[in-house]
N, C-alpha and C positions, 0 to 999 in steps of 0.2 A: 359714229361713236363706238369705241372698242367695247367688246363684251367683257364682263367681269368673269374670270375663270371660276368654275365650280370647285368647291372643296372636295376632298376625297369622300367625305361623308355624304355630300350632296350627290356625287356621282353614283355611289353605291345605291343610295335611296332611289335615284331616278332611273338607273339602268339595270340594277340587279344583276342577274346572271350573264348579261351581255357585256359586263365590265371586264376589261382585259388590261393587264399591266405589261408594259414593255420597258425595259431598262433605259432605252434611249428616249422614249417619248412620254413616259409616265402613263397614267390611265387614259384609256380611250374606249370608245364604243365600237362594237363590231356588228355591222348590220347584215353582213353576208359571209359566206365561207366558200373555200375552194373545193373542199372534199368533206365527205361524211364517212368516217371509218367505223365499221362495225367491229367492236371488240368487247372487253369486259372490264369491270371495276377493278381497281388495283388494291383494294383493301381486303375484307374478310373472306373466309372460305366459301361463302355463298357464290362468289364470282359472278355477280349479276351481269347480264348483257347490257351494253350501253353503246350509243353512237356518239363519237367524238367529232365535233366540228373543227376543221383545220383551215387556217388562213395564214399565208406567209410563213410557213413552217412553224406555226404555233397552234396549240389547242386553245380555241377561243370560246368554246361552249359545248353543249351536248344536246342530244335529243333522245327521248325514250326509244329503247329497242324492244319492240313488241314481239319479234319473231323468236327470241330465245326462250325456250320452254320453262326455264326455272322461274324467272321474275316477270316475264311478259310485260315489260315496260316499267315495272315498279322499281323504285330506288329509295334508299334511306338517305338521311341528311348528308352522310359522308359521300355517298355515290353522286348525289346531286352537285356537290361542290368539289369533287375530286379533280376536275379539270383545272382548277385555279392554281394548283401548286407549281406547275411547270414553269410559270413565268415569274415566280417569286424572286425578289432581288437577292435572296440568300443562295440561289443556285450556284453550285461550284462549277466554274467555267474553265479553270486551268490548274495544272499541278502546282502544289506548294510544298515548301520545305521549312521546317522550324529552324530559326536562326536565333542569335542573341538579340536581334531586334524584333523578333516575332516571326510570323509566317511571311515568306517571300515567294513570289511567283518564280517558277523555274520551268525549263522545257521538259517535255515528256521524256526525252532521252536522258536528261539528268536524273529525273525522278525514278525512272525504271532502273538505271544503272546503279543508283544509290541503294535502292531496294534489294537488287540482286547481290550487290557487294556485301550488304549486311547479312543477308540470308547465308551466304557462303561463310563469312567470318564466324558467325554464331554457330553454325552447324559444324564447321571444321574444329572449333574449339570445344564445343559441349556435346556434340552428337546430333543426329538428324532430328530426334524428337524434342530437342530444345527449342525448335521453332514450331509454333502452332498456328492453326488457322481457324477462324470463326466465321460462320456464314449465316445467311438468313433465308427464310422461305417466303419473302416477297419476291424472290427470284423465280424465273420460269423453271420448268422441269429440266430443260436443256442446260441451263446454267447450273442448276443443282447437281445434275449428273457430272457436268464438267468440273465443278468444284471438288467433288469427291475424287475424280480421276487426277485432277491437278495436284491436290494435296498429297496423294499417295505416290504419284509418278514424277511430278515435277519437284515439289518440296521434299518428297520421300519421307514424310512424317506420319506417325500414327495419330498425332494429336490434332484431330479435326473434329469439330462439332458445330451445331447450328442452333438458332434461336427457337426452333421447334422443340428443343429440350425443355423449354418453358411452357409448352403448349400441349402437344398431342402424344407425348411419349408414354404416359401412363395408360392412355387409351390404347395405343398401339401394342404395348406389352400385354395388357389385359386381354385384348382381342385375340392376340396370337395364342395366349394360354388357353382361352376358351374355345376359339373357333379355328385356329391355325392360319389366320389371315388378318391383316390390319386394314380394315376399311369399314365405313358405314354399311350396315347390313342391307339397307334399302335405299332406293331412290325416294325422293321426298313425296312423290304422289301417293306412296303407300301410307303416309301419315293420315291422309284424308279418309282412308278406309278403316282406320282403327276405331274400336268402340270404347277404348280407354287409352289415354295418353298419360304416361307417368314421366314427369319432367323433374330432374333433380340436379341442382348445382349448375344452372345456366340461366342467365337473364336474357331470354330470347328476344323480348320486345326491344331492348336497347342494343344488344350485341349482335343479333342476327335478325333484324326487323322483318325481312321478307319471309323468313320461316314462319313468322306469326300468321301469315295468310293461310299456310297449310294447316295450322292448328285450328284456326277459326273455321275453315271449311270442314274439318272433322267434327267440330262441335255443332256446326249447322246440320251435320248428318246424325247428330245425337250422341256424339262421344262425350264421355266424362273426362275432366282434366284434373289430375292430381299433381300438385306442385310442392316440392320440398326445397326450402332455401331459408337461411337465417334472416333474409330480408324479404319482405312482401314486395317483390319486384313487380313492375306493371302487369305482366300477364298473370302473376299469382293472385292479384287482386280480383280477378274474374274467375278463379278456379272453383271447381265444385268442392275440392278438398285441399286446404292449404296446410302444410306440415312445417312449422317454423323450427326446424332442428338447430341445435347449437353447433357452431363451427367445429369440425373434426369428428362429428358423431355419425357420419353417413353410413359407415359399415354396420353400426349397431342397428340403425333403422332397417337396413336392407336384410340383415340377418333375421330380425324379428318378423319382417314380412314373409320371408321364406319359411320360418317356423310356423306361422299361421297357415300358409298355403299347404304345407305338408300335414299339419295337424287336422285341418278341415277337409282333407281329401280333394284338394283342388289341383293336384299334380296330374300331368298327362302321362300315365304309367306306360302306355304303349310307346309313346315317343321316347321316353326315358330309356326303356328297355331296348329299343331298336336302334336308337341314334346317338346315345350318349354313354360316357363312362364316368366313374368317380362319384356317382350319386350317393352311395352309402356313406362314404367318408364325409360328404357335405351334409347329409342328413344328421349324422352324429354331431358335427360341429355346431349345429344350430338347435340341438334338442333342448337346451336350457335357455335359448335366446327368446324368452317370452316377451310379449308386448310390455308387460309390467317391468321387466328387467331393462328393456330398451328405453322405456319412459324415463327412468332415472338418469340415463345417460344423455338422451336427446332433448329432454324437456317437452316432448310431445305426449299428450295423454294416450294411455294404452288403447282406449277405444278408437282413437283416430288411426293409430297404427293398424289395428285390426280391420278397420273400414277400408283403408288403402289396400291392404293385402287381399281382402275379399273382392273388392272392385276389380283389381287387376287379375286375380286368379279366376274369377267367374266369367269374365268377359270373353266373348268368342274370339275377338281380335284385340291386339294391344301393342303399343309402341313404347319403348323406353328411350328417352332422349337425355343426354347429359353433356356437360362441357367442363370448363376449368374448375368450377366450384366443387365438382366431385373429384377432380384429378390432381389439383395443386396441393397434394398432401404427401407426407412420408409414407402413407399407406394408400396412395392413389391407385396403384395396380389392384390392391385388394378391393377397393371400392368398385372398380370397373368389373372385376370378375364376380363381385356380389350381384351386380346388375345382370350379368350373363347367367348366373345361377337361376335368377327369377325367370328369365326368358326360356332357358332350357327346361326348367322344372315344369313349366306350364305348356311347353310346346309352341310358344308364341315366337317363332323364328322360322324364316325360310318360306313364308307364304304371304299372300296379299294382306296388307294391313297389320302384319306382325313383324317385329324386328327390334333390334337394340342398336342404336346409332349414336355415335359421338358427333357433336356439331363442331366442325373444324373451325378454329379461331383465325388463323392467318390465311392470307390470300392463296398461297400454294402449300398450305400446311400438309395436304394429302400428297400431292405429287412430289413435293420437296423431300418428304421423309421416306420415299419409296426407292430412291435411285442413287443413294450413296454418299450424301454428305453428313450422315450420322457417324459417330465414332465407332459404332459396332455393326455397321451395315454396308453391304455392297449392292449394286443395282439389281432391280427386280425384287427388292425386299429380302435379299440374301444375307445370311449370317456370316460375318467376316471371320469367325472362328471355325467355320465348317470347311474342312479340306476340299470337299467336292465343289462347294460354292466358290471357294477361292480359285480353284483350278479352272472352272468354267470362265470366270471373269478374266483371269490371266490370259487364257486363250483368246478371248475377244480383244483384249488390250495388246496382245503380242508381246507379253513378258513372261518370265518364269514366275511360278506361284510364289516363290520365296521373295520376289521383288515387291510384292504387295505388303505393306506394313500390317501389323496385327491390330487388335482392338486398342483404341486410344482412350483418352479421358473425355468425360462429358464436359459441357460448357462451364458449369460452376467449378468442376474439378480442375479445369484448365486455369481458371482465375486463381484457385487455391495454390496451384503449383507455380504460377507466376509470382504470387505473393511470397511463396516459400523460396524463391530464387532458383527454381529448377528449370522453369521455362523462361528463356531469355528474349525471345523474339516473337512477334505476332503480326499476322496479316489478317485483316477482317474485311468483310463486305456485307453491307446492309444488316448490321447487327449493332445495337446500342446497349451493351451490357451495363454501362454505368447507370442507366435508368431502369432497365428491365430485369436485371439480376438482383437477388436479395442482398441485404447488408451492404449498401452502396458505398459506405465509407471504407469498408474492407477492400472492395473492388477498386476504388480510387487509389488506395495505397498500392494495390497490385500493379495497376497501370503505371504508376510512378517508378516502379522497379524495372521495367522493361529496358533492355539495352537498345532495342529498336522496335518501332511499331509503324507499319504502313497500313493505311485505310483506303478502301475504295467505296465511295458513296456519292450521293448527289447533293446532300446537305452536310454541313459541318455539325454533326450531332455532338452531344455532350461527351461521348466517348472519343469521337474523332478529334476533339480538341486536345487530346493527349498524344496525337500521332506525330511522328517525325516527318513522314511523307504523306501527303494527301493526294489521292488520284481521283479526279472527277469522273464518275460513272454515269449510268443511264437510268432514266425513269422507265416504267413499264411501257409507256406509249412510244418510246424511242427505239424499240426493238421488236423482234418477231419471235414467237415461240408458243409453247403450250403450257397450260397449268391444269391441275386436276381439282375439281370442286369438292366440297364436303360430301356430296352425294357419291363421289367416285367417277364423275363424268370428266373425261379428258376433253379440254376445250382449247380454242385457238385464240391467242393474243396477236392482234395485227398491228404492225407498226404504223403510226400515224404521222410522226415527224422524226427528224434526225436530232441527235444530241446537239445542244447549243455550244457556242464558243469552241473551246478545245476539248470539251467533254467527249468521252468515247464510250462505245458499248462495252459492258462489263466483260463479256466473253473475249472480246478482242484484247482487252488489257491482260487477262489471264494468259492468253496464248502468247502475247509478247513477252511476259515474264518467263513462261516456260521455254521459249526460244532462247532467251538470254541465259537461262540456266543450263542450256545445252540439252534440253529434253524435248525439243520441238517435234521430233519425229513421231511422238505419241499423240500429237494433237494436229492432225492434217486437215482441219475443218476450214471450209471457205465461208460457211454461213451456219445459222442455227439449225437449218433443216438437215445438214450433214450430221450434226450432233444427235438430232432426233433419230436418224436412221441407224446410227450406231447404238443408241439407247434401245431401240426395238430388239436388236440382236442380243444386247446385254441383259435385257429383261426376260428373254425367252426362257420358259421353264421355271421361272421364279413365281412366287405367289402373286406379285404385282406384274403380271404379264401383259406387256403392251405390244407384243410381236405382231398381232393381227390388226393393229391400228395404224393407219397411214395418215400422213400430213393432210392429204386431200380429203380423206374420209372425215376427219375431225371438222374440217371446214364445211363440207357438203352436208353432213348429218347433224350439224349443230351440237357436236360432242358425241363421244363414244364411251360407254361405261366399261372400265376394266374390271376383271380380267377379260381380255379378248385375245386368247392364244390362237396360233395357227391351227388349222383344223384337219390337215391331211398329212400324209407322210412326206409330201414334196419338200417341206421345209425342215425336215428332221435334222439334217446336217448342214443347214444353211449357214454360210459365212457372210452373205450379203443380204441386206434387207429386202432387195428386190426379189429374192428367191422365196420369201415368206408368203404364205397364203393369207388372204385378208378378208375372208368371207364369214368370219365369226361375227355374230350380231352384237356382241357386247353383253354385259351382265348387270342389268339394273338392280336385280334382287339376288342376293347371295343365299346359299344354303337351301335352295328349293329341293324338295324330296328328302330333306334331312341329310344332305351331303355336305360335309364340312371338309376343311382343308388340312387336317391332321393326316398323317400317313394311314391311320386306321379308319379314316373317313367319318369319324364321329366327333360330336361336340363334347368338350371336356368340362365337367364340373370341377371347381376348385374350392376346397374347404377353406373357410376364412374363420379365424379366431380373433375376437375383439382385442385391440390394444389401443392405448392412448396416443395422442399426437406427441411430437417431440417436445412441445412446450405447452404447459397448462397454466391456468390462472392460479395466483396465490395471493397472500396478503399484500405484497409489494406491488404486484401487477395483477389487479383483480378483474380486469375487463378483457373480454375476447376481442381481438382486432382481426378483421378480415378485409380483403382488398378485391378490386375488380375494375370493370370498365364503365364508361358512360357513353351515351349514344353518339355524341358528336366528336369523340376522340378515339384514337386508334393506337394501340400498343404504346411505344415510348413517346408518341407524339411528335416524332421528327417530321412527319408530313402534315398531320392535321393541325398542329400548333402553328403552322404557316398558312392556314386557310382562314382568313378573317371571319367569315360567317360562322365557322365551327368554333373558333375561339370565343366569339361573342356569345354563343349558345352555352358554353361551359368554360369560362376563362381560367379558372383556378380550382385546385382540389378543395373539397369541403369534407368535413367529418359528419356523417350521418349518426345521430344519437336519438334514442327514444326519450320521450318527455319525462318518463319516470326517472331514468338515470340522469337526465339533464337537471331535473329538480333537485335530486339528491346531491349533485355536484355544484349547484348554484349557477348553472350555465343557461343562457338565453339564446334563442335563435339569432344567428348573425354575429355572435360574440366570438372573439379570438380564443382559441383553446390550444393547449399544448398536449400532444400525445407522446408518451414515452414508452420505450421498451428497453430491454437490456443492451440494445445496440445503438440507440440514439434517440433523438426526439425531432418532432416537426411541429410547427405552429401554423394552424389554418383556422378558418372560420367554421363555426358549428352550424349544422342544419338540423334542427329539431324536427323529427318525423315520427309518425306512428307506425311506419312500415319497416321496423327493425326490432329484433329482440332487445329487451331491456338490459341484457347483460353483454351486449355486443355493440361495437362501433365499426363503421365502414368508411374507408378512404380510397378513392380511385388512384391509379398508379401512373398516369400518363405524363407526369411532369418530372423534371430533373432538378438538380441543385438542392437547395434547402426546402423545396416543395416536393421532394421525392419520398413517397411513403416507403419505398424500398430501402431507405436508410434504416427502417425499423424492422423489416421482415428478416427471417432467419435462413441460414444456409443449410439447414438440415435437409437431407435428400431421401427420396424413396429408394430403398436398397436395390430395387430391380430397374426402375425407369430412370433413376437419378434426377427426377424432377424436384425442384425446391418446394418447400411447404409454405407457399405464399398465403394460403387461406387461413392459417391459424398462427397467431402470435398472442402472447399475454402482454397487456399494456396497462398503463395508468393514464388517466385523463384529468386535467385540471384547467381552471381559468388561466389564461396567459398573463404573465407579468408585463408591466410596461416595456421592459427591455425585450421580452419575447415578442411582443406585438410589433415593435419596431423592426425586429428581424423578420417577422412574418410579412410585414408590408413590403420590406425591401425584396424578400424572396419572391413575393407575388408579382412585384414589378418586373423582376428579372426573368420570371418564368416565361413570359410571352414577349420578351425582347429578342426577336428572332433574327436581327441583322447579323450577318457573318462578321466575325472579328476581323477588322481591317488588317492589311498586310503589315502595317507598322505596329500593330498591337503587341505588346511585349508578353508573350506567353511561352518564353523559353523555359520557365520554371514549371514543371509539370505539377508540382505540389500545390500550386495556386489553383483555386476553384474558379473556373470560368463558365461553369454551367449556368444555363439561363434560369 
């Protein structure tokens, strides 16, 4: 008697994580594996260690990796399920070209020749900078370095930027202003030694779950936890002191805390005198920033502000941790240096249990922003406008300094210029700006105006659906390289499988384009290790100095903390990486002995004066709107919305609203609501919770199309970091009309319909919205 086949749901229920999808054979179980590859998670900046099971050139499961010191076998829901994405039927397997009939399969030769022809046509007609490139920090450090060199020497354009512009740039700029270097000040073990931990603007438990363990260990040792956020996020619910500040008021809170610390004599005067500059100007800037003044702005009672300041100021050791909630503002850099002012004023920096660290959001957000695919930066965290920095990199690359383009536009500015008709062509890799950049309708209009767009990716994202040429690239497990974790630890990504179908490794695609542009002599690499060896030379002498780190050391030592410069005169004039000395132990903790990375060797206070956000509430838009992540989704959702168990955990965006505000608006839990700003509207279901301010609503941003909250956010930028102000918008909320509910239901259905558009699908009209 023939067996009745199991349904997909039955298979998932019965076999759980051993379930594997193959395009040819559907779902099957995998009871064994050929190889166990030690590598790292492909998602957030924690870069947890993981062992991938491999069978028949496919990742079929995972095992905990207990030898990696950061996570010691622990993984979050995304890490547990990350292996499932590679065999998804959406995977791009061959190059495609947009035609009148839709996307059609073409050869690699046709795809690359068409791309190169369009690059030349556009640049010959409009100039080199009329063709731009956008990149992402899900790439390894070698690819990030290559993208920076490729854009400047192969495309010869200044207009290159990356999706870290939406993540870490305010922290990077603020850290450089305060400390002269852009990196977390401490390895995470120091968190466990702190007697007070001040967390502001980060949802650690959901966005960086393994970091939670370090905070719990500190609390087991008696540490107090202060948590500041408009939402009472999971970890904030257990805090010793919770500060529910209103969106956009972070710097007022931080200024008032510094005011109390100075007023009450909690400063470390010896440290300030010996190791810092600029304190008097900063003292003057906060002299009137009393807790009572800040209470009116933040909504936090003055006595709570005083308590937070005293706890932090009086503690022997203390750590400040923050992420995007503090940084996604038009004053993100000011917020970051305000935290630095607290650390410097109390001397809680550069010693065990003391530091000020940004929690990196993207997988290689640290390594990716250090080595050259930012519009204003060259490898080694060098300044592209600095003549000496330019000359050094020109020598490494074998070109004249004048051949390296100058500072270009940031990510949102590139979209602005595309919309204005000044940038005509675009090449992007692993960046989904149609979901991740603010004011999505504006950005969709911009993409429609391009004369040519080529995309390199492994899934057809919402943005990629606007491309003329689609080039199938590689997943993390399909290549070898390094990344740098949020701690500053350089780690090794090991290749587990080869790209499927006709997909290729990303770096090979870029080298092929460079060769066809006649610029191949600058890219003589045979593998990613060759790129890393050149990166070591290029980073030498920069603040992000990898010169003393070797490929083998990273593997053998389970990671090396940069900076790890060469340590003797032997490598002073080195032109080859093999001439560099490699006995530097690495730097887990920065600033020991009060030594900072400014030329004067001191930490710099930065005076901050209160100013409002770019947009504030008013009679028409009376509610604060803020955005962020949820535990089971990642960034624009291109990967996690293709992993069934993660979709099941949080399938669609919801709007968090306080019961008091819900009662005022006549909204019940689970009802459809419409959120409106000056830029658009979105209809989602309400989630009535006690864990948010009564004047604020929250919507996560991982979805595209008409479920994208970034249709509502604004394009206002921090003047220094050029980061958009995702965290503050003025909105109105109302019960949805029947028509809006129908639109919301349709958008909800499309949001997780992840099958690639078939070849015959007619998408020659870019103006049509094919977002999921």
